N, C-alpha and C positions, 0 to 999 in steps of 0.2 A: 571846449564843450560846444561853443557856437559853431565852429567849423564842421563838427560832426553833424549837428542838426541841419546845417545848410545843405550838406551833401544828401542827407536823407530827404529833406524837403524837395530838392531838385528831382529826386526820383519819384516823388509822389505829387504829381501835378493836379490831382483831382479832388483834394479834400474839400474845397469850397464848391468846385464845379459839381461834384457828385451830390453835395448837399442841395444845391440849387436844382439840379436835374430831378432830385427826389421830389421837390415841390412841383415840378412840371408834371411828373408822372402821377403824383397824388391827384392832380386835378382830373385825371381821367376816371377817378373813382365815382363820378356822378352816376355811372351805370354799373350794374353788378358785374358785367364782364370786363370792365375796365380796371384801372388802377393796377393792383398786383397781378391781375389776370392778363394784363397787357403783355406779360412775358410768358405766356402759356407755352411757347415753344421751348423754353428753357427746361432742361431736365431737372427733376427733383433730387435732392440729396439729403441724407440724414445729417443733422448737425449735432455737435456735442452738447452735453448738458448746459443749460443756460447759466448755472452758477459757476464762476471760475473756481477750479479746484486745484490747479497746479500753476505755479508761477516761478519765474526765475527771480533774481535779485531785484529786478527793476519794474516788471510789469505783470499784471494779472493775465492768466490764460484767458483766451476769448470766451465770452459767455455765449456767443453764437457766431459760428464761422460760416461764411458764405463763399462758395466757390464761384469763380467767374464763368459766365456762359458766353455765347456768341453776342457780339455787339449788334444792336439794331437801331436804325434811325426811326424816330417817332414823329418826324416832321412832315408837314404837307402844306401846300399853298403858300400864303404869304409868310407864315411863321418860319419858313425855311430860308429867310433872308440872311441868317447868320449860321455858321457851321456848328454842328453838334460836337462837343468835346469827344475825343476818341477814347477807345478803351485803354486801360492801363493795367498794371500789376496790382491794383488795390484790392484789398479785402477788408471787410469791416466786421466788427462785433460790437455788442453792447452789454452793459450790465444794468439791470433794473433793480436797484438796490433797495427799493421799497417792497418789491416782490420777494427778493431773497434777503429779507430784513435781518434774520439771525446771522446769516453769513456776513452781511455788511458790518454789523456791530463787531463781529470777531475780526474782520479786516481792519477796522479802525483801531482795535486794541493791539493787534499783532504788529502793526507798523506805526504805532504811536510815537516812535522816536524821531520820525521825520518832522521837519518844521511845519507847524500848522497851528490854527486856533481851535480850541476845544468848544464843542457844543454837544452836550450830552443827549444823544438821541436814543439811548438804550431803553428808555421807558416811553412808549409811543401809544397814543390813543387817536383813533381815526373817527372823525365825525362825518357822517354822510347824510346830506339833506336831499330828500326826495319829495315829489308832489303826491297828491292823493292817488295817482295811478302807479306810483312807484318809479316814475322817471326821474333821473337825476336833475337837480336844480343847480345850474351854474350861476355864479356871481351872487349867491345868497350871502348876506352878512351874518357872520358867526361871532358870538362872544362867549368866552370861557371865563368863569369866575368861581370864587370859593369864599365863603364866609363874608359875603357882601363886597368883596374886592374883585375888580376886574383884573384878570391875569393875561388874557390874550384876545386880540381882535383880528379877524381875517375875513377873507372872501373865498367861497368855494370854487374849485376848479370845474372843468366841464363835466366831470363824473360826479359832481355834487360833493366831493371830498374836501375836507380840511383837517390837517393833522396838527396836534400839539404834543409837547414833550414836557410832562410834569417835572421831571428832575432838572431840566434846563431852566424851567421857570422859577426854580427855587422854592416851590410850594411844598408844604408838608400836609396839605389837605388830604382827607380820606375820600372825598368825593368832589366832583366838579359840576357846577351848574352850566348847562349849555343852552343858549338861545340862538335861534335862527330866524332870519327875516328876509323875505323876498317880495318886494312891492308891498301890497296890503296883507300878505300872508305872513304868519309868524307861528312859531311853536317852540316848546321848551323840552328839555330832557335832563336827566341826571346821569353822570358817568362815574360810578364807583372807581376809585383809583386801582383797586385790585380786581375790577370786574372785567367784562368783555372788552376786547381791544377795539371792537367796532361798535359805534353807537349810531343808530339810525334815528334821524329827526324827520318826521313826516308832516308836511304842510297840508292843510285841508283845502286844497284847490289845485288848479292846473298851472303848470309852469308856463312862463312866457319866454319865447325865444325871439330875439330881435331879427327883423327882416328888412333889409339884408343884414346878414350876420357880420359884425365887425371882426376882421381877422388881421391882426398886426403881426408882422414877421420882421424880427430884428436880427441882423448879423453883427456879432461882436468879433472883430478880426484883429489878430496880431499882424501888424504890417511891417515888422522888422525884417531886415536882411533878405532872406530867400523866400518870402511868401509871394513873390511876384507872379509866379505862374498861376497860383490859386486865384489871385486878384484878377488877372487877365481873363481867366475862365469865367469868373463871376460876371465880368462885363459882357462876355459873349453869350450869356444865357438868360439875361433878364427878360427879354421879350417872350421867350418860351415859357418861363415861369408865370409871368403875369397873364398871358393869354389863356393858360390852362387852369390856373387857380380859380378864376372867376366862374368856372364851370362846375364847382363843387356844389353839393346839396347838403344842408340848406345853403342857398346862394350867399357867398361872402362879399363883403366890401373890403378888398385887399389893400393894405398899406405896407410899404417897405420902409425900413429905416436901417441906419448903419452907425455903429460906433467903432472907429478905428483907434488903435492904441499902439504905442511904442514904449519908450522908457525915458526916464529923466536924462537930460543931456542930448536927446535926439531932437529932430525938427519940431516935434510936438509930443505931448504925453497922450492926449486924446483929442479926437475930432468927432463931432456928432453931426450926423445927417438926419434931420427930423423926419418923422413919418410922413409919407405922401402917397396918395393914390394916383399920382401923375407919373407914369413910367418914364416919360421923356425927362421930366425934372429930376427924377432919381438918377437916371443915366448921366445927366449933366453933372451931378455931384460925384458920381462914381468914376467917370472916364479919366479925370486927372490923377486918381489915386495911384501911388507908386509904393513899392516896398523897398525900404532901406533903413539904415540905422541898426541899433542893437549892438551886440558885441560881447556882452557878458552873458551868463546863462539866464537868470530871471528877467522878467519884464514887469511893467506896472499894470498887471491885470486888475488889481483892486480899484484903481482909478477908473478903468473901463467899466467894471461892474457897477460902480457908483453912478456913473453917467447912464448906463443902460437902465438902471432901475429908476433913477431920480430925475434925469434930464429929458427923458423921452415922454412924449404926450400919449401915453397908452390909452386905449379905449376902455370904457367902463362896463360895457354891456355884451362883449363878445369874447373872443379868444386872444390870448397874449402869449406869443411864443418867441423865444430867443435862442439862437444857436451860437455858442461861444467856441471859437476855433483857435487853438494855439499848440505849439510844440514845446513851450517853456513853462517852468514854474513861475510863481508870482514872487515879487519882492515883498518879503514880510519884515524887512529891516528898515522900512521908511517911517515907522512909528505912526501910521495912520490910525486915527480913532475910529474911522468908518472902515471896517475890514470886509473881507469877502464874506464872512459869516453874517455881518450886518446886512450886506446887500442881499444875500440869500434869504434871510428872514424877512426883510422888507418885501422881496419879490413874492415870497410865500403868502404874506399878509394880503397882497394884491392879486393873488392867483396868476402870477407871471411865471411861466415855466422856462427854466434856464437849462436847455440841453447843452452839455459840454462835450466837445470833440477833441480828443488828444491825437495829434498827428505824430509822425515818426520821430523818434528820439526823445519823447517826453519821459522825463525821469519819474521815479516813484513819488518824489515830492509834489510834482505836478499832478499826477494821477490822484493822489490822496485828496488834494484840494478840490480838483474838478469833481470827484465823486461826492464829496461833501456838498458841494453846490447843487448838483443835479438831484441828489437824494432829498435835500431839504425843500426843493421846489417841485417835487413830484415828477421830475423828468428822468431821463436816462443819461448815463455816461457812455459815449460812443468812442471806440478806439479803432485806429487804422493800422493795418500791417501791410507790408510790401513784399509780395512774392514768396512768403513763407509757405511751406507745405502744411497740410492739415489732414485730418482723418477723413475728410469728405472727398479727398482727391484720388481715391482708388485704393487698391490693396485688398487683401483678404477680408471678407466680412467676418466680424466677430460674433460670438454667441449672444452678447447682450448689447443692445443699442437703445438710445434715448431719442424718441420722436417728439419734437417740440412744435408741432403744428405745421405751419407753412414753411417747411425747410426747403426753400427754393434755391436753385443754383442761379447765380447772377453775376454780372460783371459790373454791378453798380452799388455804391454805398447807398444810393437812394432807395434800394429795396427795403432797407431798415427804416429809413425816415418816412417812406410812403406809409408804412404801418402806423407810425406815430401820429402823423397829421390826420390820417383817416380816422384813427381812434378819437382824436379830439373833436373833429367835426361830427362823427357819427354819434357821439354822446348827446348831441343836441338835435339829432334826427329821430324821426319816428321809425327808422329802419336801422337799428344798431348794428355795428360790425359784428359779424358772426365770430364767436370765440374759436380759437384754434384748439384742436384736440392734442393733448400731450400725454404720452405714456411711455413706459419702458417695454421692451420686448425681449424675450429670451427664446432661443431655439437650440435644439440638440445638435452638437457638432462632434465629430469623431475625436478631436484632439482634447476634449475635456470630459470628465466624468459628470454625471448628473449633479452630484453635490457641488462640484466646482462651479458649474454654470449658475446654479441657484444661489450660491454664496456671492458670486459677483452681482447678480441681479438684486438680491436683497440688500447688499451693501450699498449699491447705488441708490436704491429706493429709500433706505434709511437716511442716507446723506441728504437726499432731496427733501425729505420731510423736515429734517433739522434746519437746513439752509433756508427754506421757505416759510418757516414758522413766523407768525406775526407777533409772537411773544418770545422774549429772550430766553434761550436755553443755555444753561451752564453744564459743564461735565458732571457736576455733582447733583444735578436735578434728577430726582427719582422718577423713573418711567417703567411702566409694566407693559409688556407685549401680551395682549390678550390672545387666547386660542383662536385659530382661524375658524370662522363660522361658515359652514358649508350650506349652500342654498341649492340643494338638489340631491336626488338619490345617488348613491354610489360614490360620493365625493369624500366620505369620511376619512379613509386612509390617506388620500392625497392631501386633505386639509391638515391632518396631523403632521404629515411629513413636511409640508411647507411651513407650518407653524414652528416646528423644531429648527429648521434652517433659518427662519426669520429671527427667532430668539438668539441663535448663535451669532448671526450677523449684527444684531443689535448690541450684543456684548462686546464684539470685536471692534465695532465702530467707535466706541468711547465718546459718543456725542452726548450721552447722558448716563446716569447710573441705573442699570437694570434692577428691577424689583423681582424677587423670586415669586413664583406662582404656586407655591406648595399648598396654600390654603384656598385655592380658587374654588374648588367644588363645595367646600364648606360655606364659603361666602355666598355663592350662588344659591345654595339651599336656604341660607338665612334670609336672603332677599327674595326668595320664592321666584327666582329667575332661571330660565333655561339658557344655554349657551347661545342659542339663536337670538335671544333677547338683547344681547350685547351689541347688536347692530345699531340700536338706538343710543345716541350720545348720552342722553340723560341717565339711562340705566347703566351704561358703561361707567359713567362718572361716579355713580353710587358705589360700584365695585372698586374703582380706583381709590376712592376715599378710604374705604375700609382696609385697603391694602397698603395705605401710606404712600401712595404715588401722587406726584404732581401732574404727571402726563400719562396718557394712554395711547398705545397704537392699537387701533381697532381694525382687524383684517376680515374681509369677507370674500369668499371664493365662489365664483360662478363657472358653469360649464357652457361655453358657446358651441357653435357648430364645429369649429375647427381649432379652438383655443380654450385654455383656461384663462379666466380674467380674475385678477386679484386686486381688490380695492383696499387701500390703506388710508385710514384717517388718523391724524394726530390730534388728540383731544385734550384740552386743559381741564383737569378734574374740578377745580374750584368754580368754573363757570359753565362747564359742559359745552364750550364753544369749540368748533373745529378750527385748528390753527393752520393745518396744511393737509393736502391730500396727494396721493400718488396712485398710479394705476399701472398694472403690469399685464401684458398679454404673453402667455406662456405656452410653449409647444406642448402638446399632450404627451410626447415622449419623455418629458421631464417630470411627469407625475407618476403615480402608482396605479 
């Protein structure tokens, strides 16, 4: 197993270098035209859907595939004293398992036979702390309790969020008391256990953002065997990273740290390089680092995570980010009382994000663990592939595609990480990062009938709603597809046609149990509602309750200049909250 991983590692020389270059290019984001826009010459490419939907025996399909574009040097002046790592055959994808939450819960269940430690995340409540202007409050202290007993304590991330998991806490309470405190500001709220999945706590005052903004960046690196090239590339890019990170807005005080790890019986199990804002001092620690040792499959990742969370002097008032890089699963047979789940929960309590990066050869056991860690700490799981083909590399265009916002073509892993770091910093800026537009599109092609194209479109859209639900959905969960509400003259026949195909796609997807709509008109009359009134979530939920549904899909059809646009909302009946949304742009030739 080790020799296989070594050969794959040698073919992938950029896992850490690309990560570090990501931070370099992120620094350019202090101006709107910089950052991601720095690669404006790269052509754009449509990416597959972000939720992995197909996998072999060992690894999830990419959540987001990025095709390589031309390599460009971004260096100038004195910063060019070291060479820029060259292009490679690397492609990267990521899974945001808090966004695709329902999918992630099913992933954990489906592969639960691999070695891991359980932490029941199936029941999740998100607390979001905002100030009087609605801006997110980072580093607010949050307490969760019930019946006078404290159940959980934590600190909010940069988006003001803190998540807790009632089932994992072992509580049988029907409601939870939430308190939030930031400086002299405080507020309270109550979260019914079966209520809305998002609870907003509003502080009556303006948030405070430290200036300069503390930004701690930690690298947790497997240094066994064949990680040598990645380490060398890390050494070659530190000046680039530092010189550009300090240009972000709000202005950060950047510190780097390092946790190196191997395995029992090697030269060391872990070595810790403390955080420092002195680049020369950090380089002095880094230069002697060499990759060797290992030999079996797993490594002692748990010891490394313990040190990353508990031995590092993390700042208390800014951002705390760690990137964990490995191609091996963790030793779970050492009998450690402090497990990787313990480390992830402690990191969550302190608002430390643990982004995990799986490199070539990582087995399912490793992916399962890394995804648990990144999900619990509100980060993402990033995975690398080497030279594989993908649907963004050409070929005939299909009838249905999924546009996931900035689907840029790139030759860098950092294109993904740029986005993550920019998100974190922008949450504390008065100019938040503009949200990407995500939608499905369908066009008429000669090789398919109209019904076939729409069936593909609505099947993808239904799957997207289910995967991205913030509430766990089981196959037996009753769901009704409401008739399509047409917002414009002459759309009635097309709305009825789309509604029929959508209902068929819902039944065939088997993501929930469809509820018949035979009494729909009678219920509308009883509630004194028109079909157009079902666009409102509250009114739709009243209908769903009378129909015995737990979920509703609420579709609304618009006619634009050159497209139909269909908006789908997945609504939870008991709370009238929107669990997920999907949007489709449809060729007029596919309508009636």
